[in-house]
ZAMARGU-4260 file (C-alpha; in steps of 0.2 Angstrom, whole numbers, plus 5000, padded with zeros to 4 digits):
<rodrens>
0) 5145/4947/5086 | 5144/4962/5096 | 5127/4960/5104 | 5131/4942/5109 | 5148/4947/5117
5) 5141/4963/5126 | 5126/4958/5136 | 5124/4976/5143 | 5123/4983/5125 | 5109/4971/5121
10) 5099/4975/5137 | 5101/4994/5134 | 5096/4993/5116 | 5080/4983/5120 | 5076/4996/5134
15) 5079/5010/5121 | 5067/5002/5108 | 5053/4999/5121 | 5054/5017/5128 | 5056/5025/5111
20) 5041/5015/5104 | 5029/5018/5119 | 5033/5036/5120 | 5030/5038/5102 | 5013/5029/5102
25) 5006/5041/5115 | 5012/5056/5106 | 5008/5052/5088 | 4994/5062/5080 | 4978/5052/5079
30) 4964/5054/5066 | 4951/5043/5058 | 4958/5043/5040 | 4974/5049/5031 | 4976/5068/5027
35) 4974/5072/5009 | 4983/5086/5000 | 4971/5100/4995 | 4972/5099/4976 | 4954/5105/4974
40) 4948/5123/4973 | 4934/5133/4966 | 4931/5150/4958 | 4914/5159/4960 | 4910/5174/4950
45) 4893/5183/4950 | 4886/5193/4935 | 4868/5197/4941 | 4854/5195/4929 | 4865/5188/4915
50) 4859/5172/4905 | 4870/5156/4906 | 4876/5160/4888 | 4882/5178/4893 | 4890/5171/4909
55) 4899/5158/4899 | 4906/5170/4886 | 4909/5186/4896 | 4915/5177/4912 | 4919/5159/4912
60) 4929/5158/4896 | 4940/5173/4901 | 4944/5165/4918 | 4947/5148/4910 | 4959/5155/4897
65) 4969/5164/4911 | 4969/5148/4922 | 4974/5137/4908 | 4991/5145/4908 | 4995/5137/4924
70) 5004/5120/4920 | 5000/5112/4937 | 4982/5112/4934 | 4975/5096/4928 | 4956/5099/4924
75) 4945/5114/4924 | 4926/5110/4926 | 4915/5125/4924 | 4896/5128/4926 | 4888/5144/4920
80) 4870/5147/4926 | 4860/5162/4927 | 4870/5176/4935 | 4884/5164/4941 | 4900/5156/4935
85) 4907/5142/4945 | 4924/5134/4941 | 4931/5118/4949 | 4950/5117/4949 | 4959/5100/4950
90) 4978/5100/4951 | 4989/5087/4944 | 4991/5071/4955 | 5010/5073/4956 | 5009/5091/4964
95) 5013/5089/4983 | 5017/5107/4987 | 5001/5115/4982 | 5002/5133/4991 | 5013/5140/4977
100) 5000/5134/4964 | 4985/5142/4973 | 4995/5158/4974 | 4997/5158/4955 | 4978/5155/4954
105) 4974/5170/4965 | 4986/5180/4955 | 4978/5175/4938 | 4961/5179/4945 | 4967/5197/4950
110) 4973/5199/4932 | 4957/5193/4924 | 4946/5203/4935 | 4949/5219/4925 | 4943/5210/4909
115) 4926/5206/4916 | 4911/5216/4911 | 4904/5230/4922 | 4893/5223/4935 | 4902/5207/4937
120) 4910/5203/4954 | 4928/5199/4957 | 4932/5181/4955 | 4932/5173/4972 | 4944/5158/4975
125) 4939/5146/4988 | 4948/5131/4995 | 4940/5114/4994 | 4948/5106/5009 | 4945/5087/5008
130) 4948/5084/5027 | 4933/5080/5038 | 4928/5091/5052 | 4933/5086/5069 | 4918/5093/5078
135) 4901/5099/5071 | 4890/5108/5083 | 4872/5115/5081 | 4862/5129/5089 | 4844/5128/5087
140) 4829/5140/5089 | 4817/5130/5100 | 4805/5144/5104 | 4787/5144/5097 | 4790/5161/5089
145) 4798/5164/5072 | 4816/5160/5072 | 4828/5175/5075 | 4842/5171/5064 | 4852/5187/5069
150) 4853/5180/5087 | 4857/5163/5081 | 4871/5170/5070 | 4878/5180/5084 | 4878/5165/5095
155) 4887/5155/5081 | 4900/5169/5079 | 4903/5168/5098 | 4905/5149/5097 | 4917/5152/5082
160) 4928/5163/5092 | 4929/5151/5107 | 4934/5137/5095 | 4947/5147/5087 | 4956/5150/5104
165) 4958/5131/5107 | 4976/5126/5102 | 4976/5114/5087 | 4961/5122/5079 | 4964/5124/5060
170) 4948/5131/5053 | 4931/5136/5059 | 4916/5139/5048 | 4898/5143/5050 | 4884/5135/5041
175) 4865/5137/5039 | 4863/5156/5041 | 4864/5170/5029 | 4875/5185/5030 | 4869/5201/5040
180) 4865/5217/5030 | 4857/5233/5033 | 4842/5234/5023 | 4835/5250/5015 | 4818/5246/5009
185) 4811/5260/4998 | 4794/5262/4990 | 4797/5261/4971 | 4783/5273/4966 | 4788/5287/4979
190) 4807/5285/4974 | 4804/5287/4956 | 4793/5302/4958 | 4807/5310/4967 | 4818/5307/4952
195) 4829/5293/4960 | 4833/5275/4957 | 4839/5263/4970 | 4856/5263/4962 | 4858/5282/4964
200) 4851/5281/4981 | 4865/5268/4986 | 4878/5279/4978 | 4873/5293/4989 | 4874/5282/5004
205) 4891/5276/4999 | 4897/5294/4997 | 4893/5297/5015 | 4903/5283/5021 | 4921/5289/5021
210) 4931/5274/5027 | 4947/5281/5018 | 4961/5292/5023 | 4960/5311/5020 | 4978/5313/5020
215) 4991/5317/5034 | 4996/5332/5043 | 5015/5334/5045 | 5025/5347/5055 | 5042/5348/5062
220) 5035/5341/5078 | 5022/5329/5074 | 5012/5319/5061 | 4994/5316/5062 | 4981/5307/5052
225) 4967/5316/5044 | 4951/5307/5043 | 4933/5313/5038 | 4922/5309/5053 | 4907/5303/5044
230) 4909/5284/5046 | 4893/5274/5046 | 4892/5266/5063 | 4874/5264/5067 | 4856/5263/5060
235) 4852/5280/5066 | 4867/5287/5058 | 4861/5279/5041 | 4844/5286/5044 | 4851/5304/5046
240) 4861/5303/5029 | 4855/5318/5019 | 4849/5313/5001 | 4848/5326/4987 | 4832/5325/4977
245) 4834/5328/4958 | 4843/5343/4952 | 4834/5357/4962 | 4845/5356/4977 | 4832/5349/4988
250) 4838/5338/5003 | 4829/5326/5014 | 4834/5313/5026 | 4836/5294/5021 | 4825/5289/5036
255) 4811/5299/5028 | 4812/5290/5011 | 4815/5272/5017 | 4813/5260/5031 | 4831/5256/5038
260) 4832/5239/5047 | 4846/5227/5051 | 4843/5209/5046 | 4849/5194/5036 | 4849/5192/5017
265) 4832/5189/5011 | 4829/5177/5004 | 4843/5168/5013 | 4856/5158/5002 | 4857/5144/5015
270) 4847/5137/5030 | 4850/5123/5042 | 4837/5112/5050 | 4844/5103/5065 | 4834/5091/5075
275) 4819/5097/5066 | 4822/5115/5072 | 4828/5130/5063 | 4847/5132/5067 | 4864/5136/5063
280) 4880/5125/5063 | 4898/5128/5068 | 4911/5116/5061 | 4929/5115/5066 | 4944/5106/5059
285) 4960/5101/5068 | 4978/5103/5062 | 4985/5087/5056 | 4999/5086/5069 | 4987/5086/5084
290) 4978/5071/5092 | 4959/5073/5088 | 4954/5064/5104 | 4964/5076/5115 | 4958/5092/5105
295) 4940/5087/5106 | 4941/5083/5125 | 4949/5101/5127 | 4936/5109/5116 | 4921/5101/5124
300) 4927/5106/5142 | 4930/5124/5137 | 4913/5125/5128 | 4904/5118/5143 | 4902/5136/5151
305) 4897/5143/5134 | 4883/5129/5133 | 4877/5132/5151 | 4875/5151/5147 | 4863/5149/5132
310) 4846/5156/5135 | 4831/5145/5137 | 4824/5141/5120 | 4841/5139/5112 | 4846/5121/5110
315) 4864/5113/5109 | 4867/5098/5097 | 4883/5089/5094 | 4881/5084/5076 | 4898/5076/5074
320) 4911/5071/5086 | 4925/5063/5075 | 4935/5058/5090 | 4922/5044/5094 | 4925/5037/5077
325) 4943/5039/5078 | 4943/5029/5094 | 4931/5016/5088 | 4942/5014/5072 | 4958/5013/5082
330) 4951/5001/5095 | 4945/4990/5081 | 4962/4989/5072 | 4971/4987/5089 | 4960/4972/5093
335) 4964/4965/5076 | 4982/4968/5080 | 4981/4959/5097 | 4971/4945/5089 | 4984/4943/5075
340) 4998/4943/5087 | 4991/4930/5097 | 4987/4918/5083 | 5005/4921/5076 | 5012/4916/5093
345) 5001/4901/5094 | 5006/4894/5077 | 5024/4897/5081 | 5022/4888/5098 | 5014/4873/5088
350) 5028/4872/5075 | 5044/4878/5084 | 5041/4874/5102 | 5040/4885/5117 | 5057/4891/5118
355) 5058/4896/5100 | 5041/4903/5100 | 5045/4914/5115 | 5060/4921/5106 | 5051/4923/5089
360) 5036/4931/5097 | 5047/4944/5105 | 5050/4951/5088 | 5032/4956/5086 | 5031/4969/5100
365) 5049/4975/5098 | 5047/4977/5079 | 5030/4986/5082 | 5038/4998/5094 | 5051/5002/5082
370) 5038/5006/5069 | 5029/5018/5081 | 5046/5026/5084 | 5050/5028/5065 | 5032/5034/5062
375) 5035/5048/5075 | 5051/5053/5065 | 5043/5052/5048 | 5027/5061/5055 | 5015/5047/5050
380) 4999/5049/5061 | 4990/5034/5068 | 4974/5031/5058 | 4966/5016/5050 | 4979/5014/5036
385) 4995/5015/5046 | 4989/5003/5059 | 4982/4991/5045 | 4999/4991/5038 | 5006/4985/5055
390) 4993/4971/5054 | 4998/4966/5037 | 5016/4965/5043 | 5011/4954/5058 | 5015/4938/5049
395) 5030/4946/5040 | 5038/4952/5056 | 5043/4935/5062 | 5048/4927/5045 | 5066/4932/5047
400) 5066/4928/5066 | 5060/4910/5062 | 5073/4907/5049 | 5087/4914/5061 | 5081/4904/5076
405) 5079/4888/5066 | 5097/4890/5058 | 5105/4893/5075 | 5096/4878/5083 | 5102/4867/5068
410) 5120/4873/5072 | 5118/4870/5090 | 5112/4853/5087 | 5127/4849/5077 | 5137/4853/5093
415) 5144/4870/5089 | 5146/4883/5103 | 5133/4896/5105 | 5144/4910/5100 | 5150/4901/5085
420) 5133/4896/5080 | 5127/4914/5081 | 5141/4921/5071 | 5140/4907/5057 | 5121/4910/5056
425) 5123/4929/5054 | 5136/4926/5041 | 5126/4913/5032 | 5109/4922/5032 | 5114/4940/5030
430) 5114/4940/5011 | 5098/4929/5008 | 5088/4938/5022 | 5094/4955/5015 | 5089/4950/4997
435) 5072/4944/5003 | 5069/4959/5013 | 5074/4971/4999 | 5063/4962/4987 | 5048/4963/4999
440) 5052/4981/5002 | 5052/4985/4984 | 5035/4975/4982 | 5027/4988/4994 | 5036/5003/4987
445) 5023/5007/4974 | 5010/5007/4988 | 5020/5019/4998 | 5025/5031/4984 | 5009/5031/4973
450) 5005/5049/4969 | 4989/5058/4970 | 4974/5056/4982 | 4973/5037/4982 | 4992/5036/4985
455) 4990/5048/5000 | 4975/5037/5006 | 4984/5020/5006 | 5002/5026/5006 | 5004/5023/5025
460) 5000/5005/5023 | 5016/5003/5012 | 5026/5014/5023 | 5022/5005/5039 | 5025/4988/5031
465) 5042/4993/5025 | 5046/5000/5042 | 5041/4984/5050 | 5050/4973/5038 | 5066/4983/5040
470) 5064/4983/5059 | 5062/4964/5058 | 5078/4961/5048 | 5088/4972/5060 | 5081/4963/5076
475) 5083/4946/5068 | 5101/4949/5065 | 5105/4957/5081 | 5094/4954/5096 | 5084/4939/5091
480) 5100/4929/5085 | 5108/4934/5102 | 5093/4928/5112 | 5094/4911/5104 | 5112/4909/5109
485) 5109/4916/5126 | 5093/4905/5130 | 5101/4889/5124 | 5106/4885/5142 | 5088/4886/5148
490) 5082/4870/5156 | 5072/4860/5144 | 5054/4854/5148 | 5051/4836/5153 | 5050/4823/5140
495) 5032/4820/5142 | 5028/4838/5136 | 5031/4832/5119 | 5028/4845/5105 | 5030/4860/5117
500) 5048/4856/5118 | 5053/4857/5099 | 5036/4859/5090 | 5024/4847/5082 | 5032/4833/5071
505) 5027/4815/5067 | 5038/4802/5059 | 5024/4796/5048 | 5022/4813/5041 | 5040/4815/5038
510) 5041/4799/5029 | 5027/4803/5018 | 5033/4820/5014 | 5051/4813/5010 | 5043/4800/4998
515) 5033/4814/4989 | 5049/4825/4987 | 5059/4810/4980 | 5045/4805/4968 | 5041/4822/4961
520) 5060/4827/4960 | 5062/4812/4949 | 5051/4820/4936 | 5055/4839/4937 | 5045/4844/4921
525) 5030/4836/4928 | 5032/4844/4945 | 5034/4861/4936 | 5018/4858/4926 | 5008/4853/4942
530) 5015/4869/4951 | 5009/4880/4937 | 4991/4874/4937 | 4985/4886/4950 | 4993/4902/4943
535) 4987/4898/4925 | 4970/4895/4932 | 4970/4912/4940 | 4976/4921/4924 | 4963/4912/4914
540) 4948/4916/4925 | 4953/4935/4928 | 4940/4941/4916 | 4926/4933/4927 | 4931/4942/4943
545) 4919/4956/4947 | 4927/4973/4950 | 4925/4986/4963 | 4936/5001/4965 | 4934/5003/4984
550) 4920/4995/4995 | 4908/5006/5005 | 4910/5008/5024 | 4898/5002/5037 | 4899/5017/5048
555) 4883/5022/5057 | 4880/5037/5046 | 4875/5040/5028 | 4869/5055/5018 | 4855/5061/5007
560) 4855/5073/4993 | 4838/5081/4989 | 4836/5091/4973 | 4821/5100/4966 | 4819/5109/4950
565) 4832/5122/4948 | 4820/5137/4949 | 4813/5131/4966 | 4814/5144/4980 | 4823/5140/4996
570) 4807/5141/5006 | 4799/5128/4996 | 4814/5117/4998 | 4812/5119/5016 | 4794/5114/5016
575) 4798/5098/5006 | 4813/5094/5017 | 4803/5094/5033 | 4791/5082/5025 | 4806/5071/5020
580) 4812/5072/5038 | 4795/5065/5045 | 4796/5050/5033 | 4815/5047/5037 | 4812/5046/5056
585) 4798/5033/5054 | 4813/5020/5052 | 4817/5013/5069 | 4836/5012/5066 | 4837/5030/5062
590) 4840/5042/5076 | 4841/5059/5068 | 4844/5068/5052 | 4852/5085/5050 | 4848/5095/5035
595) 4858/5109/5026 | 4849/5119/5012 | 4856/5130/4999 | 4874/5122/5000 | 4883/5106/5005
600) 4883/5101/5023 | 4899/5103/5033 | 4912/5089/5028 | 4908/5075/5040 | 4918/5061/5031
605) 4934/5063/5021 | 4927/5059/5004 | 4910/5067/5004 | 4916/5083/4996 | 4906/5099/4999
610) 4904/5106/4981 | 4887/5114/4981 | 4883/5132/4985 | 4870/5145/4980 | 4858/5132/4975
615) 4841/5136/4983 | 4834/5119/4976 | 4847/5108/4985 | 4848/5101/5002 | 4860/5088/5010
620) 4856/5078/5025 | 4867/5069/5037 | 4858/5053/5044 | 4863/5046/5061 | 4859/5028/5064
625) 4858/5019/5081 | 4865/5003/5073 | 4874/4997/5057 | 4863/4981/5056 | 4855/4979/5039
630) 4863/4996/5034 | 4862/4992/5015 | 4844/4986/5016 | 4839/5002/5026 | 4847/5013/5012
635) 4838/5003/4998 | 4821/5004/5006 | 4823/5022/5011 | 4828/5026/4993 | 4812/5018/4987
640) 4801/5027/4999 | 4808/5044/4996 | 4807/5041/4977 | 4788/5037/4979 | 4784/5051/4990
645) 4794/5065/4981 | 4792/5061/4962 | 4796/5079/4957 | 4813/5078/4966 | 4830/5068/4963
650) 4833/5060/4980 | 4849/5051/4982 | 4852/5040/4998 | 4871/5037/4998 | 4881/5025/5008
655) 4898/5032/5013 | 4912/5026/5002 | 4930/5023/5004 | 4944/5030/4993 | 4945/5046/4982
660) 4928/5054/4979 | 4918/5056/4963 | 4902/5065/4959 | 4892/5049/4952 | 4897/5031/4950
665) 4892/5032/4932 | 4897/5047/4922 | 4898/5051/4904 | 4905/5066/4897 | 4898/5071/4880
670) 4908/5084/4871 | 4902/5095/4857 | 4899/5113/4852 | 4881/5115/4849 | 4870/5116/4864
675) 4855/5109/4855 | 4864/5094/4849 | 4872/5091/4866 | 4855/5092/4874 | 4847/5080/4861
680) 4861/5067/4862 | 4862/5069/4881 | 4844/5065/4883 | 4846/5050/4872 | 4860/5043/4882
685) 4851/5047/4898 | 4836/5038/4892 | 4846/5023/4887 | 4855/5023/4904 | 4839/5024/4914
690) 4834/5007/4906 | 4849/4998/4914 | 4847/4987/4929 | 4851/4995/4946 | 4851/5013/4939
695) 4839/5022/4950 | 4842/5040/4944 | 4850/5049/4930 | 4854/5067/4927 | 4861/5078/4913
700) 4868/5096/4913 | 4858/5101/4898 | 4842/5091/4901 | 4832/5104/4911 | 4826/5120/4903
705) 4825/5134/4916 | 4809/5145/4914 | 4814/5163/4914 | 4805/5180/4913 | 4810/5188/4896
710) 4809/5206/4895 | 4806/5212/4877 | 4810/5231/4876 | 4802/5243/4863 | 4819/5251/4859
715) 4811/5265/4849 | 4799/5270/4863 | 4814/5268/4876 | 4825/5279/4865 | 4812/5293/4865
720) 4813/5295/4884 | 4832/5293/4885 | 4833/5275/4890 | 4841/5260/4882 | 4842/5241/4885
725) 4857/5242/4897 | 4850/5256/4907 | 4833/5247/4909 | 4842/5231/4915 | 4852/5241/4928
730) 4838/5250/4935 | 4827/5234/4936 | 4842/5224/4944 | 4845/5237/4957 | 4827/5237/4962
735) 4825/5219/4963 | 4842/5212/4969 | 4847/5228/4977 | 4862/5240/4976 | 4875/5240/4990
740) 4881/5257/4996 | 4893/5258/5011 | 4894/5247/5027 | 4893/5247/5045 | 4908/5241/5055
745) 4902/5232/5071 | 4917/5225/5081 | 4926/5215/5067 | 4910/5212/5056 | 4908/5223/5041
750) 4889/5224/5037 | 4884/5230/5020 | 4870/5242/5017 | 4858/5236/5003 | 4845/5247/4995
755) 4830/5239/4986 | 4812/5239/4984 | 4801/5231/4997 | 4797/5212/4997 | 4779/5215/4993
760) 4784/5223/4977 | 4798/5211/4972 | 4787/5195/4975 | 4773/5201/4964 | 4775/5201/4945
765) 4761/5214/4942 | 4770/5226/4953 | 4787/5222/4945 | 4779/5226/4928 | 4772/5242/4935
770) 4789/5248/4942 | 4793/5266/4937 | 4809/5269/4927 | 4819/5286/4928 | 4826/5294/4912
775) 4844/5298/4917 | 4844/5314/4907 | 4827/5322/4910 | 4822/5314/4927 | 4805/5309/4919
780) 4797/5293/4925 | 4787/5280/4916 | 4781/5262/4920 | 4791/5248/4915 | 4776/5240/4905
785) 4775/5255/4894 | 4792/5251/4886 | 4793/5232/4888 | 4783/5217/4890 | 4787/5202/4901
790) 4784/5184/4895 | 4788/5167/4902 | 4801/5158/4890 | 4812/5142/4892 | 4830/5144/4893
795) 4846/5133/4896 | 4848/5131/4914 | 4866/5126/4914 | 4881/5127/4902 | 4895/5115/4907
800) 4913/5115/4901 | 4927/5103/4904 | 4945/5109/4901 | 4938/5123/4890 | 4926/5112/4879
805) 4907/5112/4881 | 4900/5096/4888 | 4884/5088/4893 | 4888/5077/4908 | 4876/5062/4910
810) 4876/5054/4927 | 4869/5038/4933 | 4866/5034/4951 | 4864/5016/4956 | 4856/5005/4970
815) 4866/5004/4986 | 4877/4988/4985 | 4877/4987/4966 | 4894/4987/4957 | 4898/5002/4946
820) 4909/4992/4935 | 4896/4979/4932 | 4882/4992/4928 | 4894/5002/4916 | 4898/4986/4907
825) 4879/4983/4905 | 4877/5000/4898 | 4891/4998/4886 | 4884/4982/4880 | 4867/4990/4878
830) 4874/5004/4867 | 4883/4991/4856 | 4866/4981/4854 | 4857/4997/4848 | 4872/5002/4838
835) 4873/5019/4846 | 4884/5031/4836 | 4887/5050/4838 | 4888/5062/4824 | 4905/5069/4818
840) 4912/5082/4830 | 4905/5074/4846 | 4913/5061/4857 | 4911/5053/4874 | 4923/5050/4888
845) 4920/5042/4905 | 4921/5050/4922 | 4915/5044/4939 | 4921/5028/4947 | 4929/5021/4931
850) 4939/5037/4929 | 4945/5037/4947 | 4949/5019/4946 | 4959/5021/4931 | 4969/5036/4937
855) 4973/5027/4954 | 4979/5011/4946 | 4990/5021/4934 | 4997/5030/4948 | 5000/5014/4958
860) 5009/5006/4943 | 5019/5022/4938 | 5034/5016/4947 | 5033/4997/4945 | 5044/4996/4930
865) 5059/5004/4939 | 5056/4994/4955 | 5055/4978/4944 | 5073/4982/4938 | 5079/4986/4955
870) 5071/4969/4962 | 5079/4960/4947 | 5096/4968/4951 | 5095/4963/4969 | 5092/4945/4965
875) 5106/4945/4952 | 5118/4952/4964 | 5113/4941/4978 | 5114/4925/4968 | 5128/4931/4956
880) 5117/4923/4942 | 5105/4929/4929 | 5097/4912/4927 | 5093/4910/4946 | 5086/4928/4946
885) 5075/4923/4931 | 5069/4908/4941 | 5064/4919/4955 | 5056/4931/4943 | 5044/4917/4937
890) 5039/4914/4955 | 5034/4933/4955 | 5024/4931/4940 | 5016/4915/4946 | 5011/4924/4962
895) 5000/4936/4953 | 4991/4920/4946 | 4990/4913/4963 | 4982/4929/4970 | 4969/4929/4956
900) 4965/4910/4959 | 4962/4914/4978 | 4951/4929/4974 | 4941/4918/4962 | 4940/4903/4974
905) 4933/4915/4988 | 4922/4924/4976 | 4930/4941/4981 | 4929/4957/4972 | 4944/4963/4962
910) 4947/4981/4967 | 4960/4992/4973 | 4964/4983/4989 | 4965/4966/4980 | 4978/4974/4969
915) 4988/4980/4984 | 4987/4962/4991 | 4993/4955/4974 | 5008/4967/4974 | 5012/4963/4992
920) 5011/4944/4988 | 5024/4946/4975 | 5037/4951/4988 | 5031/4938/5000 | 5030/4924/4988
925) 5048/4925/4982 | 5055/4926/5000 | 5053/4907/5004 | 5059/4904/4986 | 5075/4914/4989
930) 5078/4905/5006 | 5076/4888/4998 | 5086/4892/4983 | 5100/4899/4993 | 5100/4883/5004
935) 5102/4873/4988 | 5116/4884/4981 | 5125/4882/4998 | 5124/4863/4999 | 5140/4856/4991
940) 5130/4842/4982 | 5113/4850/4979 | 5121/4864/4970 | 5126/4853/4956 | 5108/4845/4954
945) 5110/4830/4966 | 5093/4824/4969 | 5095/4815/4986 | 5105/4831/4992 | 5091/4842/4985
950) 5078/4831/4995 | 5088/4833/5010 | 5090/4852/5009 | 5071/4855/5005 | 5066/4844/5019
955) 5077/4854/5032 | 5070/4870/5024 | 5052/4865/5025 | 5050/4868/5044 | 5054/4887/5043
960) 5045/4888/5026 | 5029/4881/5033 | 5031/4891/5049 | 5033/4908/5040 | 5018/4903/5029
965) 5006/4899/5042 | 5011/4913/5053 | 5008/4925/5039 | 4992/4917/5035 | 4985/4918/5052
970) 4991/4936/5054 | 4979/4940/5040 | 4964/4932/5049 | 4958/4948/5057 | 4958/4957/5040
975) 4949/4942/5033 | 4935/4944/5046 | 4934/4963/5044 | 4915/4967/5044 | 4917/4982/5033
980) 4922/4972/5018 | 4936/4984/5014 | 4951/4972/5019 | 4945/4954/5015 | 4951/4955/4996
985) 4968/4961/5001 | 4969/4947/5014 | 4963/4934/5002 | 4975/4939/4989 | 4990/4938/5001
990) 4985/4924/5012 | 4977/4913/4999 | 4991/4916/4986 | 5004/4913/4999 | 4998/4895/5002
995) 5001/4892/4983 | 5018/4901/4984 | 5024/4889/4998 | 5021/4875/4985 | 5032/4884/4973
1000) 5046/4886/4985 | 5046/4868/4990 | 5042/4859/4974 | 5044/4871/4959 | 5061/4880/4964
1005) 5070/4863/4967 | 5063/4855/4951 | 5069/4870/4941 | 5086/4870/4950 | 5087/4851/4946
1010) 5084/4855/4927 | 5097/4869/4927 | 5111/4860/4937 | 5111/4841/4933 | 5123/4830/4944
1015) 5140/4832/4936 | 5151/4833/4951 | 5163/4820/4943 | 5167/4831/4928 | 5180/4843/4935
1020) 5178/4856/4921 | 5160/4858/4923 | 5162/4860/4942 | 5175/4874/4938 | 5163/4882/4926
1025) 5148/4882/4938 | 5159/4888/4953 | 5164/4903/4942 | 5147/4908/4937
</rodrens>
């Protein structure tokens, strides 16, 4: 044994592990939660003035058909509304390298853009990055005057530039303020009298903006670039643009025809209300290989001077500092790590004695440091999942060490020299410990290799457990076994120290235990039956366990989604939001709420996906609490108060959830072709869903009818003056929405020039009806109401599609704390009671939490079959026997029943973490069984079914079996006490099931072995046959 013979090698190896681990710990990237692969994207295309039906047929269908050719795309969810097509793209879960796929998407969008109708914008692809921002800052207008959003935007752009210069910054985005533009407001009557339309005026402005090359001068001596010196570079330059009037050659300046100003989009597409003031927000994300805490410290230091130089009346608000949550999360798990380590060492001290406990305990820090070193090599950051994996491995880290220490001490007590005892221990235990380690590793491989978002979220748990177990095996067979031999010469404690010398033991307990073994092994069938009671109980009561995919978190934040009818203007949304803010702040446990209108808030938590934009009726609020006490009750009461105060709105107060995101906990996708039938059946499903207990709000894509202004054109009269439907629509659109002509380049900002009629005209229906139209051929003018009438009519607000099929998505939102699976079961039972049936050609599928749970579980178990074969092969090769491998296999199956029994006994929820715990338990449960079975096969008499020898072997193995079980169980106590509710199901499944698995190792395995190998040592040919097996 090289480590025993070479003391210097042992010392140097230990120093290397310590330095490697400590340096890795301080240089590993730190974040709150794991980084998820960006499998989500979106495509936005505008077709101004088009109805949802036209948007669907002219834009959405064409883009979908092009994108469906990309095989890596899993789902396409599209929404067609008035003037807007929005498509969400979700890649397949097994796609890891996503950049080439998104390049294909961009290429397809370029290809399809030429097929879109005139007036449609180019399809715009946008990443949907699931990672949370590291820092969200707010700038507020706190003066009593009207907010100057231009100043706020320029300040935000300066802040954006500052953040981009900080090393480690990934992306920086601005929220809550509209884009700048040069506004050319014209008088509609005056313009048409001059024979011009806003669209024609915009074209003349564009013609004066020559930002293109005029060629190149080349001679034998030089080459110079030609450029027309007419670039639009200021407001005054735009006012001086000559405008041709009609066909008579008359010219006038643009400043004489229109008012030219610089401002923001009006009405704005988005707003922010920060600390109750109008504001703008800047959000920054950090690269995944940086420490968030160090980046934030650097950022806040650099930005201090920027903050100090802000003018009076401009406020500075830190909306989110993720580094505080990262540090809080890491501090919590490190405290759990220290608590678990202390409990494990105390149990080792009580069972093994001080000297063995000291040696066994040294495996904890050494293996942990080796894990940190391996994490550095494998680029696994420090976050809640990776450190939780180490906590899970706490009790497992010393299992091998306990077995090794116990085995060496037994050989030393037999009088063997330390060197020989060490060598024999390594030779004897190498195969059993390798087999048990491999089976445990294989049990955690599905967790480490599960594809998709859920696998990326929990994968670090499996990886760190595997690294810890392998490190434990290496240390146990090298450093630990050597230390046992080396410290054998330490002076023993005085006799009156009792159990501290060799661990706790009592003759009476030994006697009683030996009697139970003798009696039970006399009736092995009875013992096997008794051992199977708990597993069978667990399987039989599985259906009674309540299910939950992932539990919510108890973070001191939650968010609110506030949605008014779809035709609501953003100014009205702002008025209602300010009312809601006043109500929210009446709760003493709420510090502040930050509102973002028109689009989703900056991502402040990893599974709150920002997927809303261009929605004037929508607002999202980030609520900051001063305490997490009674969090669920606060959310429930606030939900009731907001519902009562704003009956016209759909208000959702949402607690932050763990795991992959979904839009709604209950989601029904109703497929069909006819919009009327989809709406009718969707309304019925929605009405039935709203009757279910704990359902607080429901929605459906096709429920709401959008009021619109229908323009009925007298085509005969229009043709007489040279107009048609298309020409009328284009002139009206350019007047109301505006036409863009040219742009001003300020520094790096390209500011468009928009021509449109004044706000006083656009906001008055009578004035809009009286707008003059210009006949394109003759230049004659006539009022709009002379060739068309305007009427209010209802229209479809939204047309939704899923993978190319029309759907009506019905969503149900439930009370905070209610279980989605329970609510869904109630709904399904209700549909059965009323005998709900859809007509032919229509069908339902489930989304929401049920779909996410099903996908995650399918991914988790996608590799289980192969791993089960590998685990079986390991056992067969280790024991050189199919029968013995089958015996261990029954233990693995029984372990599942034991985990279910533990969950049932503690009234725990059966969710994803419970499944992880069950998989982990399988590997742990068979470890002790392997050790006991290996000892039985090693003993010359017990291997042939001798009962007395079997009792002796099991008695000797009991000490380290009990020790490994207790240390593993106490190692899970920190997770059992976790206040978030996230980890207790996992800890219950493993710790509770492991207690039953110990009984299987000590009673079930010997009993099965006795039945398989009766005592036939006097029959030589049977001995020979058994030996050759």
